[in-house]
N, C-alpha and C positions, 0 to 999 in steps of 0.2 A: 324494461319496458317503456321506461321514462326516458329514453332518447328517443323511442321510436313517437313518442307525443310529442315532443321536439317536434317532427315533419308536421304534427294536423295541426299543431299552434302556427307554427310558421304559415301554414296553408291559413289559415283564419287571421292573422296577421297580416300578410298580402292582399286579401281578400279586402279588407278593410280601410286600410291601405290607400289601397287603389278604388275604392269607392267613392269617390270626390265627384257629386253633383256639379260642382265650378268648373271644371276643367270644358266641362261642352259648351259655354258661356263665359270660357276665360279672355280672351281675348277681345271680347266685345266690351266686356265687363271692364279693362283695363283701358282699352279707346273709348269708356266713358265716363272713367275718372281722369280722362288728359293724358295717356300714353298713349303715342306715335311710334309704327314701326320701328323706327330706328332706336326711341326710346328704350322700347323692348329688347331690341337687338344689345340697344347697351346692356341693357339689364340683366340678359344674358351672359353677357360676357362678365358682367360682376360676377355672375354667378358662379363660372367655369373660372375664373380668378380665385377666387374663394377657396374652391373644392381644391385647384390646384394647391394652395397652402395649406390647407389642415390636413390632406387626403393621406399621404407617407405618413404624418403624425399618427394621427387618430389609429389609420392599419395597423402600426407597429404596437399601439398600445393597445389596440385589444388582443393581439397576439399576445404581448406580456401581463397584462394586464386580464381582461373579462373582455369576450364578446355580445354579451348579453348585457351589460352594464353599460359597454358603447352603444348599443341599440334601443336601452331606453332612456337615453338622454338625446340620442335620436329624434325617437318617438315622442317625446317633450319638446320638444325645439320644434317640429312640426304642426304641436297642436298649435303652440304659441305663435309662430306664423298664420295659419286660418284666423285667429282671433285681431293680431295685425292686422290683416289682410282688408278687412272690413271696414276698417277704421281709415285707410291711404285712399290721399286725394291727391298727390303732386308725385314725382319723380324718385322725388329724396327719399317716400317714404314706401318704396316699392323696392329704390336699393337698398334701406337697410334690411328688406322682408327677403329679399332675394341672396343678401347677405347671409343670413341667419338661415335657409334654404341651405345655402351652402355648406355650410359646418354639419347641418343636421344629415345632407348627403354623403360626405364624406368619412361619418361616424359610420353610417348604416350602411354602406358598397360596399365596403372589406368583410364586416364582422358576417353578414345576413351567410352569404356563403360560405364561409368558412364553417359556419355553425351549423349549415347544414349538412355538410360531406361529412364533417365529424361527429355528426348526429347518427348519419348511414354506417361510418366506419364501426361505432361501438357498439352498433346492433349488427355488426355483420355484412349488413348492404349495400357497401359502400358503391356495388357494381350496378346498383340503380338507380345513382343521380342522374345521367341522361334522364329517364323517367321520372325524379320526383320532380328535376330541375322543371321539367314538361309542364308538368302538371300544376308546377309553381307559378307558372308564367300565364297556361290555362285559366287559375283562379283570378291570376291578375289581371286576364282580359275579359274576364265574365265578371268582374266587379266592376271594370271599366264600362263592358257594354248595359248592364242593369243601368248605371249610375247616367249614360249618354241618355239611352230610350227616356228616362225617367225626367233627366234635369232639364231638359228644353223643354216640356208640358212646363214644368213647377214654374222654370222660370219666365216661361209666358204669363203664367196664372198669378204668379205671387212678386216676379221682381228679382232682376241677376241677384241681390243681395242674400236673399234667399236660400241661392244652391249653396253660402257658404257658410251660412251656419249648417245646415245639415252636414258637409263637409268636416266644419270642427267635430259635429258629434262623432263621425264616423273615423276620427284620427283617438280619440279620446277612446274608444273602443278598441281601436291597433294597438294603444297602448297598452290597456290589459292586458292584453294577448303576449305582448312583448314580458311582460312584468310576470307572467306565469312561463317562462322558457327556464328550462334547466342549460345551466352552465357548463361549459367541458373545457379540463384543462389541456394543456396541449400532450398530443399523442405520442409526440417523435424527442423533443429535447427534454433534457431533469432539469441543465440550468438554462438562467433567461441570457439571452445574450445582451450585450450592452446596445443601448439606442444604433449607434452608429453603424457597429455589425451586421443589424435587422437591412439598413440599407443597402450596405456593400454585400451582404448574400446575395440581398434578392435581386442584384444590378447582378449580378455574377452568375444567377440562374435564366438573364438575357443573355446575356454575355455568352454564354456555352451552348446555348440554341436559337441558332436564328430561321430555326422554324418556327419557335415559339415566339419568335419579336415580329415575325409576319402574320403570324394568324391571331396574336394579338392589335395590331398593326391595324390589320383588316376589319377585324371585331371592331374599334375604335373608331374607325373611319367611318362603318356602316352606322354607327350609333350616333355618331354626331351629328352626320347627315339628314338623316331620319327624322331627326331633334327639331328641325327646323320644320318638318310636315309636321312633327306632331303641334307644334306651337302654333303655326299661322294659316292652318287650312281653314279656320274659320274667317278668315281676313278675305282670302282664298274663292271660301264661297259667297261671302256677303258680295263682291267685287264681280261676281257671276247673279245676280244681284237675284240669291234661294232665298227664301225669307227665315230667320231663324226657326221657326217652326220646328221643320224638317234638321234643322242642324243633328238632333238628337237618334233622327234614323240612317243619317249618314256615318254619324260616330260609332253607333253600336253597329251596325253592319262593318266597318272597317274594322272593329276593335272582334267581332268574332269572325272573319275569314283570315285574325294572324293567331285563333285557337286550335285549327288543324295541326297548322304547321309545328307549334306548342307542343303537344300532344305526341309526334311522330318524328321526333328528335332522336328518340332513341332507338326507332327501324332505321330510319334515314343516314343517321351515324353509322350503322353499320354495314348498309347498303351503299356508300357512298364513300369517297375519300372526302377529307376535312375543306380540300383545295377545290373541287368540284360543288359541292353545295356553296360555300363563298363566292364562289366566282358568278355560282346564277344571283344570288343575292346583287353584287355589284353591279352585272349589264342588268340587270330589271328596274333598278335603281336609274341608274343611267340614262334607260331609252326611255323611261317612264316619267321623269322631271323632263326630258326634252319636249313629250308629248304633252306634258299638262303644259307649258311654259307659251308651246302651239298653238295648240287646242281650244283656243279662251271660250269653251260653249262648255253645257253640261256634262256631253259627252267627256271629256277632260277625264271628269271624275271614274270614271271606269280604270284611267292608269291611275290614279290617285290608290282607290280599291287595290290593284294589282300590288302595287307597291308594298303595302300596306301584309297582302297577303303573306309575301315574302320575308317579311320585317318579322314573323312571327316565328323563324329559324334561325336567326341570326345569333342572338344573345345566346338561347342555351347553347346550342353548337360550341360557340367559342369559350363559353363556360368550364363545357364539359374535355375541350380538348386543353384547356390552362389546368384545371382541379385534378385532373389525371396522371399530371408532369408534373406537378410541387409539393415540393415535404411538406405534413400537416402543422406544424410551428410554425414556415412562413406563410400558411394559406391568405391570410387576409392582407400582409402588406403585401404581399403580388398583385389580389386584389384591388389592389388600392392602386397601383401603379397603374396598372390598366385603366383603371377610371380616371386618373391622372392626364394619362394620356390622352384619354375622351378628350377631357374638358380643355383642354390646348390645342385638338383639333377642333372641339366646336369654337374655340377664337377665330380661330382662322378663316374657316369657312362662314361662319357669323358675321367676319366683317364682308366678303365679300358678298355675302347676301343680303346682309342690310343694305349695303351702298347699291346694289341692283335693282333693290324693291326701293328703296327711293329715285333713284333715276330713271327708271323704265317700269315701275310699280311693281306691284309684287307676283306678276309673273315673268318680269326677268329677272326677280332672287330664284325660282323655283328652275328658271333656266339653268342660272350659274349651279345650282345644284347636279343636274345633269351634265354638266360639260365637266365639274371636275370628278362625278362619279367614274365618266368614262374615259377620262383620264387616267385614275384609276388601277379599272379594269383591264387598260395595256400595262400600265405596271405590272400591276398582280403578276397576270398573264408570263410576263417576262422572267418575273422572278420564280415561278412556279416549275416554270420550266430547266434551272436550275437549283433548286432548293426541294427537294423532298417534303409535303406538308400533309 
């Protein structure tokens, strides 16, 4: 019973971890503190580089030591980030904060899904992984929806900084939920492997399965691409002269349309092949971003919503494909390799996005995301015709 209670606690953790009232006005707050679009991109690159440095070591430590303890340390650092950002006033303040955020993300990224899957396995319910992770994403999006609806109103009434204090309170509650989790020992291997052997065996998993490599790469590309939509939609709406008071409605609606896809992952995975689901995502991203760059009016918001709608499917589909094909003792490590790849791609995409946004405004930045997505769609189409995914 305690292992199934872990699932409820993870729901609580996810909800309050994403009940961040600051996100709906984050770019405006950063801009208010002197951060330009290019500076934000540099901060994203620092964040990604930090995750790259810490991702694999923290994933291995989680498998060897404790997934719960890594999540607790990560949650503590998240609370510290919110406290520091309230007092940030220049680029280097924000650089230190995103550095800490990168370490925190690396600690949690592999541990959370690993603890989820093994909790279900200990309860004999591992076949419910798709359904459960879909529900976790729904809790994620529901919290973001509530924060978006109320965040814009609160910021408009009490100022942008007020939302950061509320976000700090939510992070403290998420920390409490993390502390209450029950840790689970490795389910497969009795003797812990040396550090370097974890890396070697993880690489062997990818080497022995081209399909797994392509699946993870596709998930990585989609996550890295939509990251810049999540980070810069506020600047985009601002350039369309849409008042801040409506930002909450937009953010809430975009979050809301992600929920059905996450809840339907279990049924979609049984009805359609992985390659079919991912192909649709990539194509919608490509066409959507091109339209967003071309139609510079409130009408383009329709395409932003469409991208958000399909993005709710991508992460749980990729996580399901991955976790059903790896050993329990390597679960956090392999997940960390996936997160590592995502950050590498995020840097490459970010450099292109930042350059085009600076030279051709934010519209050019979204345009290059569309071009990259269509290019990857063609590559994925060629590969899936040769490899069964």
